[in-house]
C-alpha positions in Angstrom: 26.1 -146.3 -47.5 24.7 -148.4 -50.1 27.3 -150.1 -52.2 25.5 -149.4 -55.8 25.4 -145.7 -55.1 29.2 -145.6 -54.2 29.8 -147.4 -57.6 27.8 -144.7 -59.5 29.7 -142.4 -58.0 32.9 -143.4 -58.8 31.5 -143.7 -62.1 30.5 -140.2 -62.7 34.2 -139.5 -61.2 35.8 -141.7 -63.9 37.1 -143.7 -61.0 36.5 -147.0 -63.0 38.8 -149.0 -61.2 36.9 -148.7 -57.6 33.9 -148.8 -59.7 34.7 -152.4 -60.9 35.9 -153.4 -57.6 32.8 -152.7 -55.6 30.6 -153.9 -58.4 32.3 -157.3 -58.5 31.6 -157.3 -54.5 27.9 -156.8 -55.1 27.7 -159.5 -57.7 29.7 -162.1 -55.5 26.9 -161.6 -53.4 24.1 -161.8 -55.8 25.0 -162.8 -59.2 22.0 -162.0 -60.7 21.8 -158.0 -59.5 21.3 -156.4 -63.3 22.3 -153.0 -62.1 25.7 -153.7 -60.8 26.1 -156.1 -64.0 25.4 -153.3 -66.2 27.5 -150.9 -64.4 30.8 -153.1 -64.1 30.4 -153.6 -68.1 30.0 -149.8 -68.7 33.3 -149.2 -65.9 35.4 -151.8 -67.8 34.4 -150.4 -71.3 35.4 -146.8 -69.9 39.0 -147.9 -69.0 39.9 -148.9 -73.1 37.6 -146.6 -74.7 38.7 -144.8 -77.5 37.2 -142.4 -79.9 36.4 -144.1 -83.2 36.4 -141.4 -84.8 39.2 -139.5 -84.2 41.9 -142.6 -83.3 42.0 -144.7 -86.5 45.7 -145.0 -87.9 45.6 -146.6 -91.9 48.7 -149.1 -92.0 50.3 -150.5 -95.1 48.2 -153.2 -95.6 45.2 -151.5 -95.6 47.0 -148.9 -98.5 48.1 -151.8 -100.6 45.4 -154.6 -100.1 42.3 -152.8 -100.5 39.5 -153.9 -103.1 37.2 -150.4 -102.6 39.9 -147.8 -104.3 38.2 -147.5 -108.0 41.2 -145.5 -109.6 44.9 -146.4 -108.8 45.6 -143.0 -110.2 43.5 -140.1 -109.1 43.1 -136.8 -110.3 45.3 -134.2 -108.4 42.9 -133.0 -105.5 40.7 -135.7 -105.1 42.6 -138.3 -103.2 44.3 -138.6 -99.8 47.3 -140.7 -100.7 48.4 -140.1 -103.7 50.7 -137.1 -104.5 48.6 -133.4 -104.8 48.9 -130.5 -106.8 50.0 -127.6 -104.3 46.7 -125.4 -104.4 48.3 -122.2 -102.4 50.1 -124.1 -99.6 53.9 -123.8 -99.1 56.3 -125.7 -101.1 58.8 -128.1 -99.7 61.7 -125.9 -99.9 59.5 -123.6 -97.1 58.0 -126.5 -95.0 58.9 -130.0 -94.7 56.8 -132.8 -96.1 55.8 -136.5 -95.9 56.4 -139.2 -98.1 53.1 -138.8 -100.1 54.1 -134.8 -100.7 52.0 -133.4 -97.8 52.9 -130.8 -95.6 53.5 -131.8 -91.9 50.6 -131.3 -89.8 51.3 -129.0 -86.7 49.4 -131.1 -84.4 50.5 -135.0 -83.9 47.1 -137.0 -85.3 47.1 -140.7 -86.5 48.8 -140.8 -90.3 50.2 -137.0 -90.0 53.3 -137.5 -88.4 54.4 -141.0 -89.3 56.4 -141.4 -92.7 54.5 -143.9 -93.5 55.5 -146.2 -96.8 53.5 -146.2 -100.2 54.7 -149.6 -101.1 55.4 -152.4 -100.1 59.0 -152.1 -101.2 59.2 -149.2 -99.1 57.9 -150.8 -96.2 60.7 -153.4 -96.2 63.3 -151.0 -96.6 62.1 -148.6 -94.2 64.5 -148.2 -91.4 63.3 -150.0 -87.8 63.4 -148.0 -84.9 62.9 -148.8 -81.0 59.4 -147.4 -81.7 58.2 -149.4 -84.5 60.1 -153.0 -85.0 58.1 -153.6 -88.6 55.1 -152.3 -90.1 52.1 -153.0 -88.4 48.6 -152.7 -89.5 46.0 -150.7 -87.4 44.3 -154.2 -86.4 47.7 -155.6 -85.4 48.6 -152.8 -83.2 46.0 -150.9 -81.5 43.3 -153.5 -81.5 45.7 -156.3 -80.1 46.9 -154.1 -77.4 43.1 -153.5 -76.5 42.3 -157.4 -75.9 45.4 -157.5 -74.0 44.3 -155.1 -71.6 40.9 -156.7 -71.4 42.3 -160.3 -69.8 44.3 -158.3 -67.3 41.0 -156.2 -66.0 39.7 -159.6 -64.4 42.6 -162.0 -63.5 40.2 -164.9 -62.9 39.1 -164.8 -66.5 36.7 -162.8 -68.7 33.5 -161.2 -67.1 31.4 -162.7 -69.6 31.4 -165.9 -71.8 30.7 -164.4 -74.8 30.3 -168.2 -76.1 27.2 -169.1 -73.6 25.5 -165.5 -74.1 22.1 -165.3 -75.3 22.2 -162.9 -77.8 18.7 -162.7 -78.5 17.5 -162.7 -74.8 19.6 -159.8 -74.4 19.2 -157.9 -77.7 15.1 -157.3 -76.7 16.2 -155.6 -73.9 17.4 -152.3 -75.2 18.9 -150.7 -71.3 21.2 -154.1 -71.1 21.9 -154.5 -74.9 23.7 -151.1 -75.3 26.0 -151.5 -72.8 26.9 -155.4 -73.1 27.6 -154.1 -77.0 30.3 -151.4 -76.4 32.1 -154.1 -73.7 31.9 -156.8 -76.3 32.9 -154.1 -78.7 35.5 -151.9 -77.1 36.8 -154.3 -74.0 36.7 -157.9 -75.5 37.5 -156.8 -79.3 34.9 -159.3 -80.5 33.7 -157.7 -83.5 31.8 -160.5 -85.0 29.4 -161.5 -81.6 29.2 -157.2 -81.2 27.9 -157.4 -85.0 25.5 -160.3 -84.1 24.4 -158.4 -81.5 24.0 -155.2 -83.0 21.9 -156.9 -85.7 19.2 -158.8 -83.6 19.0 -155.2 -81.5 18.1 -153.4 -84.9 15.6 -156.3 -86.0 14.1 -156.3 -82.3 13.8 -152.5 -82.6 11.7 -152.2 -85.7 14.7 -150.2 -87.4 13.8 -147.4 -86.0 16.7 -147.0 -83.6 19.6 -145.1 -84.9 22.1 -146.0 -82.2 22.0 -149.6 -83.5 22.2 -148.7 -87.3 25.6 -146.8 -86.0 26.8 -150.0 -84.0 26.1 -152.0 -87.3 28.1 -149.3 -89.4 31.1 -149.6 -86.9 31.3 -153.5 -87.2 31.5 -153.4 -90.8 34.2 -150.7 -90.8 35.9 -152.7 -88.8 35.5 -155.4 -90.8 36.4 -153.4 -93.8 33.2 -153.7 -95.1 33.0 -150.1 -96.0 29.9 -149.7 -98.6 27.6 -151.9 -96.1 28.7 -149.1 -93.1 27.8 -146.3 -95.7 24.2 -148.2 -96.2 24.1 -148.3 -92.3 24.6 -144.5 -91.6 22.7 -143.2 -94.1 20.1 -145.3 -92.8 20.5 -143.8 -89.5 20.7 -140.2 -90.8 17.4 -140.5 -92.0 15.7 -142.1 -88.9 17.4 -139.3 -86.8 20.5 -136.4 -87.8 22.7 -137.1 -85.0 26.7 -135.6 -85.5 28.0 -138.9 -84.6 26.2 -140.4 -87.5 27.5 -137.5 -90.1 31.5 -138.0 -88.5 30.9 -141.8 -88.9 30.0 -141.3 -92.5 32.5 -139.0 -93.2 35.2 -141.5 -91.7 34.1 -144.1 -94.2 34.5 -141.5 -97.3 37.9 -141.0 -96.0 39.1 -144.2 -95.9 37.2 -144.9 -99.2 40.0 -142.3 -100.7 36.8 -140.1 -101.7 37.4 -136.6 -99.1 35.3 -134.7 -101.5 32.3 -136.6 -100.7 33.3 -136.3 -97.1 33.4 -132.7 -97.0 30.1 -132.7 -98.4 28.8 -134.7 -95.4 30.4 -132.3 -93.2 28.6 -129.4 -95.4 25.2 -130.9 -94.6 25.9 -131.6 -91.3 27.0 -127.8 -90.8 23.1 -126.8 -92.3 21.7 -128.9 -89.4 24.3 -127.9 -86.7 26.1 -124.7 -87.0 29.0 -123.7 -85.3 29.8 -127.1 -84.3 33.5 -127.4 -84.1 33.9 -131.5 -84.0 32.9 -130.9 -87.8 34.8 -127.6 -88.8 37.6 -129.4 -87.4 37.0 -132.5 -89.4 36.7 -130.5 -92.9 39.6 -128.2 -91.5 41.7 -131.9 -91.4 40.7 -132.9 -95.1 41.4 -129.3 -96.6 45.0 -130.1 -94.9 45.4 -133.6 -96.4 44.7 -131.7 -99.8 47.6 -129.3 -98.9 44.5 -126.7 -99.3 46.0 -124.8 -96.4 44.3 -121.5 -96.8 41.0 -122.9 -96.3 42.5 -125.3 -93.7 43.3 -122.1 -91.7 40.2 -120.3 -92.2 38.3 -123.4 -90.6 40.5 -123.9 -87.8 40.0 -119.8 -87.2 36.4 -120.3 -87.0 37.0 -123.2 -84.8 38.9 -120.9 -82.3 35.8 -118.5 -82.4 33.4 -120.9 -80.7 36.4 -122.6 -79.0 39.1 -120.7 -77.6 40.9 -123.6 -75.9 41.5 -126.1 -79.0 44.5 -127.0 -79.0 44.5 -128.5 -82.7 43.2 -125.4 -84.0 45.8 -123.3 -82.0 48.9 -125.6 -83.1 47.9 -125.8 -87.0 47.6 -121.7 -87.1 50.9 -121.6 -85.2 52.4 -123.9 -87.0 51.1 -122.3 -90.4 52.1 -119.1 -89.3 55.5 -120.3 -88.8 56.2 -121.6 -91.8 54.8 -118.4 -93.8 57.3 -116.6 -92.5 55.3 -114.9 -89.6 57.4 -116.6 -86.3 56.2 -113.4 -84.1 52.2 -114.5 -84.7 53.5 -118.3 -84.2 55.1 -117.5 -80.7 52.0 -115.9 -80.0 49.9 -119.1 -80.2 52.5 -121.3 -78.9 52.6 -119.1 -75.7 48.9 -119.9 -75.5 49.0 -123.4 -75.7 52.1 -122.8 -72.3 49.4 -121.0 -71.1 46.3 -123.5 -71.4 48.6 -126.2 -69.3 50.2 -127.8 -72.6 53.9 -128.1 -71.3 56.2 -130.8 -73.2 59.6 -131.1 -75.1 57.7 -130.6 -78.2 56.2 -127.5 -77.6 59.7 -125.9 -76.4 61.6 -126.8 -78.8 58.7 -125.0 -81.5 59.0 -122.1 -79.2 62.6 -121.9 -79.1 62.6 -122.2 -82.9 60.2 -119.1 -82.8 62.0 -117.2 -80.7 65.5 -117.8 -82.8 63.7 -116.6 -85.9 61.8 -113.8 -84.2 65.5 -112.7 -83.1 64.5 -113.0 -79.5 67.8 -114.7 -78.9 67.9 -114.7 -75.3 65.1 -117.0 -74.7 66.5 -119.2 -77.3 68.7 -121.5 -75.8 66.5 -121.2 -72.8 63.4 -122.8 -74.9 65.6 -125.8 -76.2 67.0 -126.5 -72.4 63.8 -126.9 -71.3 63.0 -129.5 -74.8 65.7 -131.2 -73.7 65.1 -131.9 -70.1 61.2 -132.4 -71.7 61.8 -135.0 -74.2 60.0 -138.2 -73.7 61.9 -140.0 -76.4 64.7 -140.1 -78.6 62.7 -139.5 -81.8 61.9 -135.7 -80.0 65.6 -135.6 -78.4 67.1 -135.5 -82.4 64.6 -133.3 -83.4 65.8 -131.2 -80.5 69.3 -131.3 -81.6 68.9 -130.9 -84.9 67.6 -127.6 -84.2 70.2 -126.4 -82.1 72.6 -127.2 -84.8 70.6 -124.8 -87.0 71.1 -122.7 -84.7 74.4 -122.8 -84.3 75.0 -122.7 -88.3 73.2 -119.3 -87.7 75.4 -117.6 -85.6 78.3 -119.4 -88.0 80.0 -121.8 -84.5 80.3 -125.1 -87.1 81.7 -127.0 -84.8 78.9 -126.9 -82.7 76.8 -127.3 -85.4 78.9 -130.9 -86.3 78.4 -132.0 -82.5 74.5 -131.3 -82.5 74.3 -132.9 -85.9 76.2 -135.8 -84.5 74.1 -135.9 -81.1 70.7 -136.1 -83.3 71.9 -139.1 -85.4 72.9 -141.0 -81.6 69.4 -140.5 -80.9 67.6 -141.3 -83.7 70.1 -142.9 -86.5 67.6 -142.5 -89.3 67.2 -138.7 -89.1 67.7 -138.0 -92.7 68.0 -134.2 -92.8 70.8 -134.5 -89.8 72.8 -136.8 -92.2 72.4 -133.9 -95.3 73.1 -131.2 -93.0 76.5 -133.2 -92.0 77.5 -133.9 -95.3 77.4 -130.4 -96.1 79.5 -129.8 -93.3 81.8 -132.4 -94.5 81.5 -130.5 -97.7 82.9 -127.0 -96.5 85.7 -129.3 -94.8 86.8 -130.4 -98.2 86.0 -134.1 -96.8 84.5 -134.8 -100.2 84.2 -138.9 -99.4 82.7 -138.2 -96.1 80.1 -135.7 -97.7 79.0 -138.2 -100.3 78.0 -140.7 -97.8 76.1 -138.6 -95.8 74.3 -137.7 -99.0 73.7 -140.9 -100.1 72.4 -142.1 -96.3 69.9 -139.1 -96.3 68.3 -139.5 -99.5 68.2 -143.8 -99.1 66.4 -142.8 -95.8 64.1 -140.0 -97.3 63.8 -140.3 -101.0 61.1 -137.9 -100.7 63.4 -135.0 -99.9 65.0 -133.1 -102.6 68.2 -131.6 -100.8 70.4 -134.5 -100.6 69.6 -135.3 -104.2 70.5 -132.0 -105.2 73.7 -131.8 -102.8 74.8 -135.4 -104.3 73.8 -134.3 -107.3 76.4 -130.9 -107.4 79.0 -133.2 -105.8 78.9 -135.7 -108.1 79.3 -133.2 -111.3 82.5 -131.9 -108.7 83.9 -135.2 -108.9 83.1 -135.8 -112.8 80.4 -138.7 -112.6 78.1 -137.3 -114.4 75.6 -140.3 -114.5 75.1 -140.2 -111.0 74.9 -136.8 -111.0 72.1 -136.9 -113.8 70.1 -139.4 -111.6 70.1 -137.5 -108.6 69.1 -134.2 -110.2 66.2 -135.7 -112.1 65.2 -137.0 -108.6 65.1 -133.8 -107.1 63.3 -132.1 -109.8 60.8 -134.9 -109.1 60.7 -134.5 -105.6 60.6 -130.9 -105.8 60.0 -129.4 -109.2 60.3 -125.8 -108.4 63.9 -125.9 -107.1 65.6 -123.5 -109.9 69.0 -124.9 -109.0 68.2 -128.6 -109.5 66.6 -127.5 -113.0 69.8 -125.4 -114.0 71.7 -128.2 -113.3 69.5 -131.1 -114.7 69.6 -128.8 -117.9 73.3 -128.4 -118.2 73.8 -132.4 -117.8 71.3 -133.0 -120.5 73.5 -130.6 -122.5 76.3 -132.6 -122.3 74.9 -135.6 -122.8 73.4 -134.2 -126.0 76.9 -133.0 -126.7 78.4 -136.5 -126.3 
């Protein structure tokens, strides 16, 4: 059988390693075989390819050193970075939030579950874990790993010597240039050479090919030149309206912290491509980031009407129902994920919580046992033990609850909620000093939580330390303005200080 035919067959079946091996043998016999050369570049790209639209983490350096932000303090409801007002969504008293004040998403996406610090001081104080030894940026994290993988793919050295490559020659040949650009951009992670090739190819196509304009925008975006990327994407849309251009343009506006402009782009795209699930999902993510949970859930439901197997939409709707005091509905959605083949510790942890709050106690501990067996890292194990501790509190087994919270801390020493609950249990045992230390550890690790601030304020008031109580009560009110007990305690302390 023809080796090139076999290589093409492996490539269509996404067996990139076998494709590269066959193409390497062909090129050893005939180094000028353009078909094998092109297929090998595509196979090497496929080994490390990531979707630039969905996979985009914003690190601490991108936040603090971004020169494209117009206003340092944005209006409520217009920013994805600063704290936003609650627009009908659940409060922190019902649903856990991140440090920026937004409810945690039901689906792990870049920037949704990470407790990313907002300032450099918080980044330096952030406790280090085994998974994040230091606060890294997107460029120093994901892209460096891709470069390392590219060197491992060919032990003799790089497949293409970019320093000796005649970019003008390849730019005039679109059939080879596009595969070469993807190889340089994704596999070699050489953005500057990719930018040069894209610029020459755009000029060679007489500025009429939308693909090269989007490629230029990708390079500009990777280099942090967001306004130039916006211009290229706008020009690409004038040439040809493609979904990819709309998605990248909305991504640029999100990085510029202009979510309302991104929503306008999505709405314009939906007029051309109605019922497109990627566009609806992008709008739902932005509404979720703006804490407009009702609008986000409506869009996720629209996604499910067109794609009933959409995992992200099912998970986010299930999370919304759970925190809206509808655990029975959330249980149905999580069971749907289980039927679809999603089988991990996080899902069984959520199933256990839904069974517990739905009063299906026979299945609760079984789901948690399965979650402990399937947990892939210590972070997940800590969360599962923390939830088992809540179940133990519900059945009034305080010894079991104490052991569970301790086990949570043994797996994740930075679990602020476990510290807070241990403080409450120590307070019930009348161990005031231990309770005080646990509350302090909790709000030092997670200053955005209001519970440890309030508990510490109440304990300090009981011990007669009114100054510390006043400071903690004030922080509790700032973290959660609707908490009545914090407001009452702060009011009493203010009256006391005014009498003095």
